[in-house]
C-alpha positions as CSV (number, residue, x, y, z in Angstrom):
1,X,79.4,-43.3,46.3
2,X,82.4,-41.5,46.0
3,X,80.2,-38.6,45.6
4,X,78.1,-39.0,48.6
5,X,81.2,-39.6,50.9
6,X,82.4,-36.4,49.6
7,X,79.1,-34.5,49.9
8,X,79.0,-35.9,53.4
9,X,83.0,-34.9,54.6
10,X,82.9,-31.7,53.2
11,X,79.2,-30.5,53.9
12,X,77.7,-32.3,56.9
13,X,80.5,-32.9,59.4
14,X,82.3,-29.6,58.0
15,X,79.5,-27.1,59.2
16,X,79.0,-29.7,62.5
17,X,82.7,-28.8,63.1
18,X,82.4,-25.2,62.1
19,X,79.4,-24.8,64.4
20,X,81.4,-26.4,67.3
21,X,84.2,-24.5,66.5
22,X,82.3,-21.0,66.7
23,X,80.1,-22.5,69.9
24,X,83.9,-23.1,71.5
25,X,85.0,-19.2,70.3
26,X,81.7,-18.2,72.2
27,X,82.3,-20.2,75.3
28,X,85.6,-18.8,75.7
29,X,84.6,-15.5,75.0
30,X,81.9,-15.6,77.7
31,X,83.9,-17.3,80.2
32,X,82.0,-20.6,80.5
33,X,83.3,-23.1,83.1
34,X,86.5,-25.3,82.1
35,X,84.1,-28.5,82.2
36,X,81.9,-27.0,79.5
37,X,84.8,-25.9,77.4
38,X,86.6,-29.3,77.3
39,X,83.4,-31.0,76.7
40,X,83.0,-28.8,73.3
41,X,86.8,-29.3,72.7
42,X,86.3,-33.3,73.1
43,X,83.6,-32.9,70.5
44,X,85.6,-31.1,68.1
45,X,88.4,-33.1,68.3
46,X,85.9,-36.1,67.5
47,X,84.5,-34.1,64.6
48,X,88.1,-33.3,63.2
49,X,89.0,-37.2,63.4
50,X,85.7,-38.2,61.6
51,X,86.6,-35.7,58.9
52,X,90.0,-37.3,58.3
53,X,88.9,-40.6,58.4
54,X,86.4,-39.7,55.9
55,X,88.5,-38.1,53.6
56,X,90.8,-40.9,54.0
57,X,88.1,-42.9,52.9
58,X,87.2,-40.8,49.9
59,X,91.0,-41.1,48.6
60,X,91.2,-44.8,49.2
61,X,87.7,-45.3,47.0
62,X,88.7,-42.9,44.8
63,X,91.9,-44.4,43.8
64,X,90.5,-48.0,43.5
65,X,87.5,-46.6,40.9
66,X,90.6,-44.3,38.8
67,X,92.7,-47.5,39.0
68,X,89.7,-49.9,37.5
69,X,88.6,-47.0,35.3
70,X,92.2,-46.5,33.7
71,X,93.3,-49.7,33.6
72,X,90.2,-52.0,32.9
73,X,87.5,-49.6,31.4
74,X,89.4,-47.6,29.1
75,X,91.5,-50.5,27.2
76,X,88.0,-52.0,26.8
77,X,86.3,-49.0,25.5
78,X,89.8,-48.2,22.9
79,X,88.7,-51.8,21.8
80,X,85.4,-51.2,21.4
81,X,85.9,-48.2,19.3
82,X,88.4,-50.0,17.1
83,X,85.8,-52.6,16.6
84,X,83.1,-50.1,15.8
85,X,85.8,-48.6,13.0
86,X,86.5,-52.4,11.1
87,X,82.5,-52.6,11.6
88,X,81.5,-49.2,9.8
89,X,84.3,-49.8,7.3
90,X,82.8,-52.9,6.5
91,X,79.1,-51.7,6.1
92,X,79.9,-48.6,4.2
93,X,81.7,-51.0,1.5
94,X,78.3,-53.2,1.7
95,X,75.9,-50.1,1.4
96,X,78.1,-48.3,-1.2
97,X,77.9,-51.9,-3.2
98,X,74.0,-52.1,-2.9
99,X,73.6,-48.4,-3.8
100,X,75.5,-49.0,-6.9
101,X,73.4,-52.4,-7.7
102,X,70.4,-50.8,-7.3
103,X,71.5,-47.8,-9.3
104,X,72.7,-49.7,-12.5
105,X,70.6,-52.9,-12.6
106,X,66.7,-51.6,-12.8
107,X,64.7,-50.6,-15.6
108,X,61.3,-49.5,-15.2
109,X,59.6,-51.7,-18.4
110,X,61.6,-54.7,-16.9
111,X,60.3,-54.3,-13.6
112,X,56.8,-54.2,-14.8
113,X,56.9,-56.8,-17.4
114,X,58.7,-59.5,-16.0
115,X,56.3,-60.5,-13.4
116,X,52.8,-61.4,-12.9
117,X,50.3,-59.2,-10.5
118,X,50.4,-61.8,-7.8
119,X,54.1,-62.0,-7.7
120,X,54.7,-58.1,-7.8
121,X,52.3,-57.9,-4.8
122,X,54.0,-60.5,-2.7
123,X,58.0,-59.3,-3.6
124,X,56.3,-55.5,-2.7
125,X,54.4,-56.9,0.5
126,X,58.1,-59.0,1.5
127,X,60.1,-55.9,0.9
128,X,57.8,-53.4,2.7
129,X,57.6,-56.1,5.8
130,X,61.7,-56.6,5.7
131,X,62.3,-52.4,5.5
132,X,59.9,-51.8,8.5
133,X,61.7,-54.2,10.5
134,X,64.8,-52.8,9.4
135,X,63.8,-49.2,10.1
136,X,62.6,-49.8,13.5
137,X,66.0,-52.0,14.3
138,X,68.2,-49.1,13.1
139,X,66.5,-46.4,15.0
140,X,66.5,-48.5,18.2
141,X,70.3,-49.2,17.6
142,X,71.0,-45.5,17.0
143,X,68.8,-44.5,20.1
144,X,70.5,-47.3,22.2
145,X,74.1,-46.2,21.0
146,X,73.6,-42.7,21.7
147,X,72.2,-43.2,25.0
148,X,75.1,-45.7,26.3
149,X,77.3,-43.2,25.3
150,X,76.1,-40.3,26.9
151,X,75.3,-42.4,30.0
152,X,79.1,-43.3,30.2
153,X,80.1,-39.9,29.2
154,X,77.4,-38.4,32.2
155,X,79.2,-41.1,34.8
156,X,82.6,-39.9,33.8
157,X,81.9,-36.2,34.5
158,X,79.7,-36.8,38.0
159,X,83.1,-37.9,39.4
160,X,84.4,-34.6,39.0
161,X,84.0,-32.1,42.0
162,X,83.0,-28.8,40.4
163,X,85.4,-25.5,41.3
164,X,84.6,-24.5,44.7
165,X,83.3,-20.8,45.0
166,X,85.1,-20.4,48.2
167,X,88.0,-21.8,50.0
168,X,86.4,-22.2,53.2
169,X,87.1,-26.0,53.4
170,X,90.4,-27.0,55.0
171,X,90.7,-30.2,53.2
172,X,90.2,-29.5,49.1
173,X,88.7,-32.8,48.1
174,X,89.4,-32.5,44.2
175,X,92.6,-30.4,43.2
176,X,92.3,-28.7,40.1
177,X,93.4,-30.6,36.8
178,X,94.4,-28.8,33.7
179,X,94.0,-32.2,31.7
180,X,91.7,-34.8,32.3
181,X,92.8,-38.8,32.1
182,X,92.5,-40.3,28.4
183,X,89.3,-42.1,29.2
184,X,87.5,-38.5,29.7
185,X,88.8,-37.3,26.4
186,X,87.8,-40.6,24.7
187,X,84.2,-40.6,26.1
188,X,83.8,-36.6,25.9
189,X,84.7,-36.7,22.1
190,X,82.5,-39.9,21.4
191,X,79.6,-38.4,23.1
192,X,79.9,-35.2,21.1
193,X,80.4,-37.1,18.1
194,X,77.2,-38.9,18.3
195,X,75.3,-36.3,17.9
196,X,76.3,-35.2,14.5
197,X,75.3,-38.4,13.1
198,X,72.7,-38.2,10.1
199,X,70.6,-40.9,11.5
200,X,67.5,-38.8,10.8
201,X,68.2,-38.5,7.3
202,X,68.4,-42.2,6.9
203,X,65.1,-42.9,9.0
204,X,63.5,-40.4,6.7
205,X,64.1,-42.1,3.9
206,X,63.1,-45.1,5.1
207,X,59.9,-43.8,6.1
208,X,59.8,-42.6,2.4
209,X,60.2,-45.8,0.7
210,X,57.7,-47.5,3.1
211,X,55.3,-44.6,1.9
212,X,55.9,-45.6,-1.8
213,X,55.8,-49.4,-0.9
214,X,52.3,-48.9,0.9
215,X,50.7,-46.7,-1.8
216,X,51.8,-49.1,-4.5
217,X,50.5,-51.9,-2.5
218,X,47.1,-50.1,-2.3
219,X,47.3,-49.2,-6.2
220,X,47.8,-52.9,-7.2
221,X,44.7,-53.9,-5.0
222,X,42.4,-51.2,-6.9
223,X,43.5,-52.7,-10.3
224,X,41.0,-55.8,-9.7
225,X,37.7,-54.9,-11.5
226,X,36.0,-57.7,-13.1
227,X,33.6,-58.1,-15.8
228,X,35.0,-55.6,-18.3
229,X,34.3,-55.6,-22.2
230,X,37.4,-56.0,-24.4
231,X,38.1,-52.1,-25.2
232,X,37.6,-51.3,-21.6
233,X,39.9,-54.3,-20.3
234,X,42.5,-53.2,-22.9
235,X,42.5,-49.4,-21.5
236,X,42.6,-50.8,-18.1
237,X,45.8,-52.9,-18.7
238,X,47.4,-50.0,-20.1
239,X,46.6,-47.5,-17.5
240,X,47.6,-50.2,-15.0
241,X,51.0,-51.1,-16.7
242,X,51.9,-46.9,-16.8
243,X,50.8,-46.8,-13.3
244,X,52.6,-49.8,-12.5
245,X,55.6,-48.6,-14.2
246,X,55.1,-45.0,-12.4
247,X,55.0,-46.8,-8.8
248,X,58.3,-49.0,-9.5
249,X,60.1,-45.8,-10.5
250,X,59.0,-44.3,-7.4
251,X,60.2,-47.4,-5.4
252,X,63.6,-47.7,-7.0
253,X,64.3,-44.0,-6.5
254,X,63.4,-44.3,-2.7
255,X,65.0,-47.5,-2.3
256,X,68.0,-45.6,-4.0
257,X,67.8,-42.8,-1.6
258,X,67.8,-45.1,1.2
259,X,71.0,-47.3,0.5
260,X,72.9,-43.7,-0.4
261,X,71.7,-42.5,3.2
262,X,72.7,-45.6,4.8
263,X,76.2,-45.2,3.0
264,X,76.5,-41.7,4.1
265,X,75.3,-42.7,7.5
266,X,78.4,-45.2,7.7
267,X,80.5,-42.9,6.3
268,X,80.1,-40.4,9.1
269,X,80.5,-43.7,11.5
270,X,83.5,-44.1,10.1
271,X,85.1,-41.0,10.4
272,X,83.7,-40.7,14.0
273,X,85.4,-43.9,15.3
274,X,88.6,-43.2,13.6
275,X,89.1,-39.6,14.4
276,X,88.0,-40.8,18.1
277,X,90.4,-43.6,17.8
278,X,93.3,-41.3,17.0
279,X,92.6,-38.6,19.6
280,X,92.1,-41.7,22.5
281,X,95.7,-42.7,20.9
282,X,97.4,-39.2,21.5
283,X,95.7,-38.5,24.8
284,X,98.0,-40.9,27.1
285,X,101.1,-39.2,26.0
286,X,99.7,-35.9,26.7
287,X,98.3,-36.5,29.9
288,X,101.5,-38.1,31.0
289,X,103.4,-34.9,29.7
290,X,101.2,-32.6,31.0
291,X,101.7,-34.5,34.7
292,X,105.1,-34.0,34.2
293,X,105.2,-30.2,33.7
294,X,102.9,-29.9,36.5
295,X,105.3,-31.8,38.9
296,X,108.6,-30.1,37.4
């Protein structure tokens, strides 16, 4: 809305105003009658009044938006960043504990000998289902989180008028500011940082785990071979045991990698929000000092 008023005041009315001023000068130069000149002068006066009203509206609306932005939106975003900092600190602890658990408590022979075939199949199928759901949820969260920050930063950037190439306008709309308000610093740093998060590594690790789970499930299904003699049955069981041990080792390695990538992702998020929070805390005083220096 503010951008609409700015464009309307600085482009449409101003261009019409300039055209009428040129017409008035032309009428003076050509010696038009006083009635024609007065009519053009009245139109120019009306346009001048409309420009002043439009600029006043822009200024009034801009101040209201800035007040809401700085006094309501910014504190909520700071609180959100602080909440994310606490959340990712807990998530890092959880994923690190999970990684240590899966790394220290597994032995391939135990994994293949403890449970029967059907129980193992059910466990693998359940694990595959859970990680499919988790992978989709994780990817959606990363995408939504990135879009939220980018849209928020984009909206703030749209409130900034680009510098004019010429100074034709008699009424400058947006004075140049050497330092942006704190909320701009917060959202700019936030939007830049989310693009560096190692989410793709975690998603790739989840896909690799799902692939290993699917291969193991297919392998278990292919082990059903009825009506074999005793020697063939013993050989089949030995091959199946070795294959199962190999499959479980792959699953164990992939699961450990997933948890390691999630721990690193959590660590990166924690660092992101800690640094963003620190910068957002320093931004208000820096902005205040800049304003004081500007008006001294």
